[in-house]
DRENDREN-504268 format. One record per residue: x, z, y of N, C-alpha, C, CB in turn; residue in one letter; chain; residue number from 0. Coordinates in steps of 0.001 Angstrom, whole numbers, plus 500000, padded with zeros to 6 digits. Each point is the difference from the previous one (the first is absolute). Glycine has a CB too. Example, Ala and Ser with C-alpha at 12.3 -4.5 7.8 and 13.67 -1.06 7.14 Angstrom:
DRENDREN-504268
{site {513190, 507800, 494310}, {499110, 500000, 501190}, {500900, 500000, 501200}, {498108, 501246, 498827}, 'A', 'A', 0}
{site {501542, 498034, 502223}, {500820, 500060, 501190}, {499230, 500730, 501090}, {501184, 497855, 499372}, 'S', 'A', 1}
end
This chain:
DRENDREN-504268
{site {348610, 917465, 398831}, {499923, 499047, 501073}, {501405, 499486, 500282}, {497957, 501141, 500977}, 'X', 'A', 0}
{site {502200, 497544, 499012}, {501313, 499422, 500283}, {500051, 499531, 501445}, {500257, 499296, 497593}, 'X', 'A', 1}
{site {500920, 500838, 502984}, {500195, 499565, 501384}, {500631, 498619, 499999}, {500253, 502388, 500791}, 'X', 'A', 2}
{site {499275, 496782, 500089}, {500606, 498682, 500178}, {501173, 500128, 500961}, {497785, 498838, 499567}, 'X', 'A', 3}
{site {503375, 500785, 499982}, {501210, 500094, 500807}, {500541, 498596, 500212}, {500526, 502322, 499112}, 'X', 'A', 4}
{site {499713, 497346, 502108}, {500584, 498694, 500316}, {501459, 500228, 500370}, {497761, 499049, 500798}, 'X', 'A', 5}
{site {503116, 500335, 498457}, {501430, 500124, 500272}, {500429, 498862, 500923}, {500399, 501122, 497752}, 'X', 'A', 6}
{site {500163, 499223, 503371}, {500464, 499011, 500966}, {501492, 499776, 499813}, {498200, 500675, 501637}, 'X', 'A', 7}
{site {502200, 498097, 498571}, {501439, 499728, 499932}, {500650, 500534, 501259}, {499638, 497941, 498571}, 'X', 'A', 8}
{site {501552, 502522, 501275}, {500698, 500588, 501142}, {500737, 498904, 500759}, {500250, 502203, 498780}, 'X', 'A', 9}
{site {499514, 497755, 502520}, {500688, 499048, 500864}, {500879, 500752, 500974}, {498117, 498351, 499779}, 'X', 'A', 10}
{site {502865, 500963, 500703}, {500884, 500600, 500996}, {499224, 500192, 501300}, {502041, 498926, 498932}, 'X', 'A', 11}
{site {497987, 502263, 501607}, {499262, 500286, 501225}, {500886, 499947, 501234}, {498459, 501407, 498670}, 'X', 'A', 12}
{site {502819, 498399, 501146}, {500883, 499946, 501159}, {500056, 498580, 500527}, {501359, 501923, 499116}, 'X', 'A', 13}
{site {498595, 497975, 502182}, {500075, 498693, 500637}, {501461, 499552, 500068}, {497907, 500487, 501352}, 'X', 'A', 14}
{site {502287, 498222, 498599}, {501339, 499460, 500130}, {500391, 500041, 501477}, {499690, 498508, 497954}, 'X', 'A', 15}
{site {501420, 502121, 502381}, {500377, 500069, 501420}, {500368, 498622, 500536}, {500807, 502349, 499664}, 'X', 'A', 16}
{site {498839, 497431, 501594}, {500352, 498741, 500652}, {501217, 500267, 500869}, {497586, 499159, 499978}, 'X', 'A', 17}
{site {503562, 500608, 499456}, {501221, 500290, 500745}, {500900, 498779, 500133}, {499861, 502342, 499198}, 'X', 'A', 18}
{site {499568, 496471, 500639}, {500800, 498811, 500242}, {500137, 499840, 501511}, {499219, 498886, 497829}, 'X', 'A', 19}
{site {501840, 500479, 502632}, {500169, 499843, 501454}, {498815, 499285, 500664}, {502467, 499944, 499624}, 'X', 'A', 20}
{site {496977, 499071, 499690}, {498858, 499278, 500576}, {498789, 500919, 500139}, {500850, 497860, 498992}, 'X', 'A', 21}
{site {498874, 502946, 499991}, {498862, 500919, 500049}, {500185, 501050, 501087}, {499621, 499630, 497559}, 'X', 'A', 22}
{site {501597, 500898, 502548}, {500267, 501005, 501024}, {499866, 499408, 501397}, {501530, 501187, 498414}, 'X', 'A', 23}
{site {498942, 497583, 501780}, {499873, 499350, 501305}, {498534, 499736, 500333}, {502261, 498946, 499693}, 'X', 'A', 24}
{site {496958, 500673, 499309}, {498582, 499755, 500227}, {499281, 501294, 500370}, {500080, 498077, 498387}, 'X', 'A', 25}
{site {500242, 503009, 500927}, {499375, 501285, 500329}, {500395, 500448, 501400}, {500000, 500626, 497571}, 'X', 'A', 26}
{site {501251, 499174, 502807}, {500452, 500389, 501335}, {499305, 499173, 501077}, {502216, 500671, 499040}, 'X', 'A', 27}
{site {497643, 498023, 500729}, {499329, 499140, 500973}, {498526, 500375, 500118}, {501618, 498144, 499486}, 'X', 'A', 28}
{site {497743, 502175, 499401}, {498599, 500414, 500023}, {499841, 501291, 500786}, {499623, 498886, 497787}, 'X', 'A', 29}
{site {501268, 502062, 501973}, {499942, 501275, 500705}, {500260, 499805, 501495}, {500757, 501183, 497911}, 'X', 'A', 30}
{site {500196, 497958, 502420}, {500294, 499739, 501412}, {498796, 499369, 500694}, {502435, 499714, 499442}, 'X', 'A', 31}
{site {496897, 499357, 499885}, {498818, 499363, 500590}, {498890, 501021, 500223}, {500606, 497838, 498878}, 'X', 'A', 32}
{site {499160, 503023, 500144}, {498966, 501029, 500149}, {500311, 500945, 501146}, {499539, 499847, 497563}, 'X', 'A', 33}
{site {501705, 500617, 502510}, {500384, 500929, 501063}, {499893, 499352, 501371}, {501527, 501152, 498404}, 'X', 'A', 34}
{site {498903, 497589, 501714}, {499939, 499315, 501283}, {498560, 499800, 500442}, {502157, 498859, 499480}, 'X', 'A', 35}
{site {496965, 500778, 499587}, {498593, 499826, 500356}, {499350, 501326, 500383}, {499887, 498038, 498459}, 'X', 'A', 36}
{site {500488, 503025, 500862}, {499462, 501318, 500345}, {500436, 500400, 501409}, {500026, 500662, 497566}, 'X', 'A', 37}
{site {501235, 499062, 502765}, {500480, 500330, 501349}, {499328, 499113, 501049}, {502207, 500732, 499031}, 'X', 'A', 38}
{site {497569, 497989, 500650}, {499311, 499114, 500942}, {498598, 500533, 500291}, {501325, 498023, 499148}, 'X', 'A', 39}
{site {497959, 502403, 499813}, {498673, 500581, 500209}, {500078, 501286, 500803}, {499241, 498979, 497860}, 'X', 'A', 40}
{site {501768, 501822, 501875}, {500173, 501244, 500759}, {500198, 499702, 501482}, {500998, 501104, 497975}, 'X', 'A', 41}
{site {499844, 497900, 502311}, {500242, 499634, 501397}, {498727, 499486, 500666}, {502375, 499455, 499424}, 'X', 'A', 42}
{site {496808, 499804, 499844}, {498770, 499472, 500581}, {498942, 501078, 500190}, {500508, 497817, 498938}, 'X', 'A', 43}
{site {499445, 503150, 500158}, {498962, 501032, 500070}, {500334, 501135, 500953}, {499422, 499428, 497685}, 'X', 'A', 44}
{site {501822, 500670, 502730}, {500375, 501101, 500899}, {499356, 499789, 501368}, {502192, 500313, 498771}, 'X', 'A', 45}
{site {497708, 500742, 501998}, {499318, 499920, 501289}, {500714, 499061, 500971}, {499173, 502325, 499642}, 'X', 'A', 46}
{site {502140, 497507, 500210}, {500748, 499131, 500902}, {499956, 498541, 499564}, {501480, 501921, 500526}, 'X', 'A', 47}
{site {498118, 497787, 498254}, {499952, 498636, 499445}, {501290, 499241, 500268}, {497527, 499985, 500319}, 'X', 'A', 48}
{site {503477, 500340, 498919}, {501315, 499381, 500140}, {499974, 498613, 499356}, {501132, 502277, 500001}, 'X', 'A', 49}
{site {498401, 496726, 500743}, {499855, 498639, 499478}, {501357, 499385, 499648}, {497919, 499731, 501375}, 'X', 'A', 50}
{site {503109, 500384, 499477}, {501298, 499423, 499605}, {500566, 500625, 498727}, {500437, 499543, 502400}, 'X', 'A', 51}
{site {499423, 501759, 497453}, {500475, 500668, 498791}, {499226, 499549, 498770}, {500666, 501961, 501385}, 'X', 'A', 52}
{site {498017, 497893, 498771}, {499173, 499537, 498891}, {500363, 498571, 499619}, {498150, 501522, 500743}, 'X', 'A', 53}
{site {502153, 497657, 500243}, {500393, 498617, 499727}, {501310, 499953, 499239}, {498810, 499252, 502063}, 'X', 'A', 54}
{site {502166, 501554, 498366}, {501294, 500043, 499304}, {499826, 500429, 498548}, {501141, 500528, 502169}, 'X', 'A', 55}
{site {498034, 500478, 497606}, {499789, 500481, 498638}, {499238, 498977, 499157}, {500005, 502349, 500865}, 'X', 'A', 56}
{site {499065, 496913, 499732}, {499286, 498962, 499262}, {500960, 498887, 499590}, {497884, 500542, 501256}, 'X', 'A', 57}
{site {503043, 499102, 499634}, {500998, 498977, 499668}, {500924, 500510, 498900}, {499899, 499095, 502353}, 'X', 'A', 58}
{site {500462, 502179, 497700}, {500831, 500589, 498952}, {499274, 499938, 498657}, {501091, 501525, 501694}, 'X', 'A', 59}
{site {497610, 498754, 498308}, {499215, 499926, 498759}, {499938, 498564, 499487}, {498635, 501981, 500741}, 'X', 'A', 60}
{site {501218, 497051, 500164}, {499987, 498600, 499571}, {501321, 499605, 499356}, {498385, 499478, 501830}, 'X', 'A', 61}
{site {502707, 501007, 498722}, {501302, 499714, 499411}, {500118, 500570, 498597}, {500989, 499983, 502279}, 'X', 'A', 62}
{site {498510, 501229, 497533}, {500050, 500618, 498676}, {499119, 499237, 499015}, {500443, 502234, 501060}, 'X', 'A', 63}
{site {498381, 497321, 499400}, {499128, 499220, 499120}, {500630, 498652, 499651}, {498001, 501133, 501008}, 'X', 'A', 64}
{site {502693, 498267, 499943}, {500692, 498740, 499716}, {501090, 500197, 498962}, {499510, 499220, 502319}, 'X', 'A', 65}
{site {501172, 501921, 497723}, {501035, 500281, 499005}, {499401, 500154, 498603}, {501371, 501111, 501777}, 'X', 'A', 66}
{site {497385, 499338, 498144}, {499345, 500108, 498695}, {499736, 498626, 499389}, {498952, 502145, 500743}, 'X', 'A', 67}
{site {500816, 496852, 500098}, {499677, 498662, 499499}, {501206, 499089, 499905}, {497766, 500274, 500974}, 'X', 'A', 68}
{site {503380, 500151, 499541}, {501208, 499192, 499936}, {500713, 500290, 498691}, {500214, 499989, 502519}, 'X', 'A', 69}
{site {500195, 498990, 496730}, {500772, 500257, 498777}, {501264, 500791, 500312}, {499102, 497886, 498992}, 'X', 'A', 70}
{site {501341, 502895, 500040}, {501125, 500919, 500213}, {501294, 499269, 500343}, {498921, 501585, 498420}, 'X', 'A', 71}
{site {501270, 497198, 501093}, {501263, 499307, 500245}, {499948, 499092, 501224}, {500432, 500097, 497565}, 'X', 'A', 72}
{site {498475, 499929, 503185}, {499852, 499126, 501154}, {499979, 500836, 501274}, {498739, 498311, 498610}, 'X', 'A', 73}
{site {502163, 501443, 502352}, {500007, 500797, 501219}, {498797, 499666, 500889}, {502507, 500109, 499880}, 'X', 'A', 74}
{site {497118, 500842, 500948}, {498895, 499778, 500927}, {500433, 499007, 501065}, {499104, 502324, 499582}, 'X', 'A', 75}
{site {499968, 496849, 500918}, {500376, 499038, 501038}, {500391, 500709, 501282}, {498464, 498316, 498988}, 'X', 'A', 76}
{site {502504, 501111, 501705}, {500474, 500600, 501247}, {498904, 499897, 501054}, {502401, 499410, 499439}, 'X', 'A', 77}
{site {497420, 501664, 501292}, {499029, 499985, 501087}, {498564, 500196, 499578}, {501541, 498542, 501145}, 'X', 'A', 78}
{site {498216, 501866, 497611}, {498632, 500162, 499531}, {499279, 501096, 500775}, {500706, 499219, 497735}, 'X', 'A', 79}
{site {499981, 501850, 502598}, {499390, 501093, 500761}, {499614, 499575, 501400}, {501328, 501601, 498672}, 'X', 'A', 80}
{site {499521, 497601, 501980}, {499695, 499528, 501342}, {498788, 499063, 499982}, {502433, 500225, 500623}, 'X', 'A', 81}
{site {497471, 498930, 498348}, {498850, 499091, 499899}, {498721, 500798, 499745}, {501499, 498159, 499123}, 'X', 'A', 82}
{site {498584, 502885, 500065}, {498820, 500823, 499731}, {499553, 500717, 501264}, {500737, 500302, 497621}, 'X', 'A', 83}
{site {500215, 500213, 503163}, {499660, 500671, 501245}, {499364, 499020, 500975}, {501879, 501623, 499648}, 'X', 'A', 84}
{site {498645, 497162, 500445}, {499438, 498998, 500898}, {498580, 499636, 499593}, {502296, 499115, 500428}, 'X', 'A', 85}
{site {497433, 500822, 498267}, {498651, 499661, 499559}, {499024, 501136, 500284}, {500973, 498531, 498225}, 'X', 'A', 86}
{site {499498, 502711, 501778}, {499125, 501126, 500316}, {499673, 500050, 501484}, {500971, 501259, 498083}, 'X', 'A', 87}
{site {500002, 498362, 502734}, {499802, 500074, 501448}, {499196, 498822, 500531}, {502143, 501240, 500174}, 'X', 'A', 88}
{site {497712, 497718, 499021}, {499172, 498862, 500388}, {500758, 499018, 500720}, {498106, 501386, 500087}, 'X', 'A', 89}
end
């Protein structure tokens, strides 16, 4: 009885590290947005419902998300955080 053997080509299993400055900045902004949103939810779910704290953290998350969409060589517009806070407050 002969066995059927399939030989697979060997591929590199190691991932290429993302250590360019742009990639690192994007990962940091993503992490900052996640952490800020988690804290905003924590403030809202607590028994005291810290609305001002949750608002500040939501604005911080918006700033981090804006940094993800801004090209690396273009600075963020001045006053973007204040405009975001004003839009949240109505």
